[in-house]
N, C-alpha and C positions, 0 to 999 in steps of 0.2 A: 516361728519363721514367717507367718502371714504379715505380721506386724512390720517387721523389718524390711520384707521384700515388697511391701507397698510403697515402693519409691516415690510416687507421685503425691503421697500424703505423708511423708516422712517429716517435713517440716511443720506439720500440724501438731506433733507431739514431741519432736526433738527442738528445744528452743536454741540451740547452737546453729540451726540452719534456717535460712529465709526463703529457699527455693530449692526445690528437688523435682527431677522429671526424668522419665525413661525417654531416651531419645531415640533408641532402636532396639527392637526384639531380634537378636541375632538367630536364636532358635528357642525352643520351649523352655529352656533352663538358663539361657545366656543372654545378656543385654547390655546396653551401653547406656549410661546414666549421666545426668549433669547435676551438681549440687553446689550451692553457695553458702558460705558460713556468715554468720552475723557480722562478726568483727566487732571491735570496739573503737570506732573513729573518735578522734583522730590519730590515736596510737596505733591501733591494729586495723589495716584494711580489710575488708571481706576477701575470703579466698574462694576460688572456685576450682572444681575437679571435673575432669571427664573421666569416667571410671567404666571398665568393663568387669561384670560380675558373672559368675556361674553358680547356680544353687544346685546342691544334690542332697539325696538322703542315702546314708549308708546304715543299714539296718535301723535302729531307732535314733540315730544321730542325725541332725541336719547340720549341713556345712554350707558355707557361701564364701567362695573366695574370688579375688579378683586384684585389679591394680589400675593405676592410671594408663591412660593412652593418649596418643598424639592423633588428633582428627582434623583433617583439613576442613571437614564439614563444620565444625565446632571449634574455631581459633580462639585464643586468648582475647580478652577485651580489655579496654583501659579501666573499666569500672571495677575490676577485682584483680588480685594477684593470683595467678595459675599456681597452685599447689600440685604436689605430686605424691601419690600413695604408691608405695613400692608394694610388690605381692604380698598379700596377707590373706588371712582367713578368719572366719567367725565359725565357732562349733557350739551347738546347743545339744547337750546330752541329757536325757532324763536320769534323775537319780532314783535309788531304790524306792524312797517315798514319793510315789508318782506326782505329787503336787510340787516337786522342786526339780529346778533344772540347773545343770552345771553350764556356764555361759564362758566359753574362752575366746578371747580376740587377740590375734597376732597382727599388730599394726606398726607400721614404720612410715611416717610421713615427712616429706619435706615441704615446709609451709611456703618457702621461697620468700622473696622480698628481702627486707633488710632488718628483720626482727633480731635483736641480741639474743644469743644462746641462754642467758637467765631468763628471758621472758618466755622462750620455747619450752625451757625446762618446767615451767609453771603451766603454760598454756595446754600442752598435750595431755598430761595427766588430768587436768580440770575437765577439758573436753570429753575424754573417755569416761570420767566419773559421771558427768552430766548426761551423757548418752546412756549409760547403764542405769542411772536412776530414773531416767525419763522413761527408757523402755520398761522398766520394772513397774512404774506407774502406770503405764499405758496398758500393760498385760493385766494388771489388777483391775483397771477400769472397765477393759472389755470383758473380763471374766466375771464381773459384778461383785469383785471383792475390794473392800476399801481399805 
């Protein structure tokens, strides 16, 4: 959870992102963040998100849920297409062999813009796999396992 919730540094280990920043802390467990995806110009423009997220622990499980929000203080720009993440959640649950974790991510995203459905049907699964593989690599790196 520490790796995922370190929003200001997420772009360092997640190659799909070029910029990540906590905009406002709303309370100890809730914050507003801004993220920009890399995109693949000229075909795919970068996307940006303004996202509210809340983190909690329930027993041994870690949860982080949230969704995109409209913020007058953080309007869309002409440099990115404003994307929208519908309500979703990440859950990390330790497995009986304590060195393993079950990671579940419920995600629904509207990338906006004019991308054809065929491209989106490839892009979202690729982005999820890239995130999960990058997260796994970062966890191994920080725990000293290669």
